[in-house]
N, C-alpha and C positions, 0 to 999 in steps of 0.2 A: 502493499502500500505505498502513494507517495504519501510522501510531510505535509503536512497543512502547512500556508504560509503563515508569515509571525502573523499575528495584530499587534494593534496598538492598544490602551488598557482600555480608549472607551469601549474600544468595536472588543474586547470580551466581557467587559461587563453586561455590555451590553444581550450575547450573547449569552451569558450567566445569567441574566434574566430573564430572557427567554428559556430557557433549559427550567430558571424555576419554576414561570408561570405552566408550562407544557406538566412540571411532574406535581404540580400545587391544585395548581387554581381548577384544568379544567379535570373532564370525569373519568374514570378507567379507560371506558371505549376512547371515550374520542383522543385520548393520550397513544392509548395505540394505535386506531386508524391513520394518523397522522406525522407518527415518529414511527410506527414501528420497534417504540421498545415498554417496556409496563409503565406503570407513574414510577414501581421503585428502582425498576434499571430505572430512566431520570433523575434523580433523584439522586442515584450514588456517581452519574454520572457527573451531573449539576456539582456531588459536597470533590471529588475528584479531580475536576475542573478549577473550583473552587482555592484546593486546597491547593492544587501549582503554580494557582497564581497569587497569593499572599503569599506562599514561599514554608509552609506546611508540609512536616511529610505527613502522608497519609497513615491512617489508624490501623492499626495494626489486631 
């Protein structure tokens, strides 16, 4: 898989906000339909990316 292009901080924050919305604000079926991911997986993805942006190590 190709590497994603570098994002500005504002772009990364916008992406995190969108992921957070999909993981929390939509119902489970709509999240699955629009993203192909369950809400649980969307929330986990959001958490991983947020940690990467903050520079904190992932929880183990």
